[in-house]
C-alpha positions in Angstrom: 1.8 -15.5 -14.8 -1.2 -13.5 -15.6 -1.4 -11.1 -18.4 -2.0 -7.4 -17.6 -5.7 -6.7 -17.6 -6.7 -2.9 -17.9 -10.1 -3.8 -16.3 -8.2 -5.0 -13.1 -6.2 -1.9 -12.5 -6.5 -0.7 -8.8 -6.4 2.8 -7.2 -5.1 3.3 -3.7 -4.3 6.1 -1.5 -1.9 6.0 1.3 1.5 7.4 2.8 5.0 6.6 1.4 6.7 4.7 4.1 10.4 5.5 2.6 11.8 7.7 0.0 11.5 6.4 -3.6 15.0 5.0 -4.7 15.9 5.3 -8.2 17.9 2.3 -9.8 18.9 1.2 -13.2 18.5 -2.1 -14.9 21.8 -3.5 -16.6 20.4 -2.3 -19.8 19.8 1.2 -18.6 16.1 1.3 -17.8 14.9 3.5 -14.8 13.0 1.7 -12.0 12.0 2.4 -8.4 9.9 0.6 -5.7 7.6 2.5 -3.6 6.1 1.5 -0.3 2.5 2.6 0.3 0.9 2.3 3.7 -2.9 2.1 3.1 -5.4 2.6 6.1 -8.6 1.1 5.7 -11.7 1.6 8.1 -13.8 -1.4 8.4 -17.5 -1.4 9.0 -16.9 -1.9 12.7 -15.1 1.6 12.6 -11.5 -0.3 13.2 -8.8 0.4 10.9 -6.5 -2.0 9.1 -3.1 -1.1 7.5 -1.9 -2.6 4.4 1.5 -2.3 3.0 1.8 -2.2 -0.8 5.2 -2.6 -2.6 4.6 -1.2 -6.1 7.2 -1.0 -8.9 7.4 2.0 -11.3 9.4 2.1 -14.5 11.0 4.6 -16.8 9.8 8.1 -16.8 7.2 7.5 -13.9 10.0 6.1 -11.7 12.2 9.3 -12.6 9.4 11.7 -11.7 8.3 10.1 -8.6 11.8 9.9 -7.2 12.4 13.7 -7.9 8.8 14.6 -6.5 7.6 12.5 -3.7 9.3 11.6 -0.3 8.8 9.7 2.9 5.3 10.5 4.4 3.9 12.1 1.2 0.3 11.1 0.7 0.1 9.5 -2.8 -2.6 8.1 -5.3 -1.3 5.1 -7.2 -3.0 3.3 -10.2 -1.4 -0.3 -10.7 -2.2 -3.7 -11.8 -1.2 -6.9 -10.3 0.6 -10.0 -11.8 0.4 -13.4 -10.0 3.8 -15.2 -9.9 3.8 -19.1 -9.4 6.9 -21.2 -9.1 8.2 -24.2 -7.5 11.2 -23.8 -5.0 14.2 -26.0 -4.6 12.2 -28.3 -2.1 9.3 -28.8 -4.5 7.0 -26.6 -2.8 4.7 -24.6 -4.8 5.1 -20.7 -4.1 3.4 -17.7 -5.2 3.4 -13.9 -5.1 1.8 -11.1 -6.3 3.8 -8.3 -8.2 2.2 -4.7 -8.4 3.3 -2.4 -11.3 2.2 1.3 -11.4 0.7 3.0 -14.5 0.4 6.3 -12.6 1.4 7.9 -9.5 1.1 11.4 -7.8 0.6 13.4 -4.9 -3.0 13.0 -3.2 -4.1 16.6 -3.1 -7.1 16.4 -0.4 -4.4 17.5 2.2 -1.6 19.0 0.1 -1.1 21.3 -2.8 1.4 20.9 -5.6 2.9 22.8 -8.3 3.1 21.0 -11.6 6.2 21.5 -13.9 5.9 19.6 -17.3 9.1 17.8 -18.4 10.7 19.8 -21.4 11.5 16.5 -23.3 10.3 13.1 -23.6 12.3 10.8 -21.2 10.4 7.9 -21.8 12.3 5.0 -23.3 10.3 1.7 -24.1 12.2 -1.3 -23.9 10.4 -4.7 -24.2 11.4 -8.2 -24.8 9.8 -10.2 -27.7 6.6 -11.0 -26.0 5.9 -7.5 -25.2 6.2 -7.7 -21.4 8.6 -5.4 -19.8 12.2 -6.9 -18.8 12.7 -7.6 -15.1 15.6 -6.1 -13.3 
């Protein structure tokens, strides 16, 4: 699995394809996944849709589930990690996991009122090597 590299963070804009759903890990850590449909226009003027599943943790997960809904246009900053494994049949498999570092409403076609949280709701829980625990 690759390490987080801040130089490799990406920014996308797109629409939420469903409401963010808040869950908690067994140790009480807030987590949600969002699906973002990204529409890219190619040089030949044809559009291509990409669907990105992105995981949000702690206060970001809490604030996004309270603030954003299906159809909202969002801007997301995230990094990716490659996961490689061998399945039960001996085949090498791979996937890419996206984790958000920031997310909010994209304000080109909307307006927003910002309300600052009155208390710090971020709780850091990391395992021994500094990586966040999976759920």
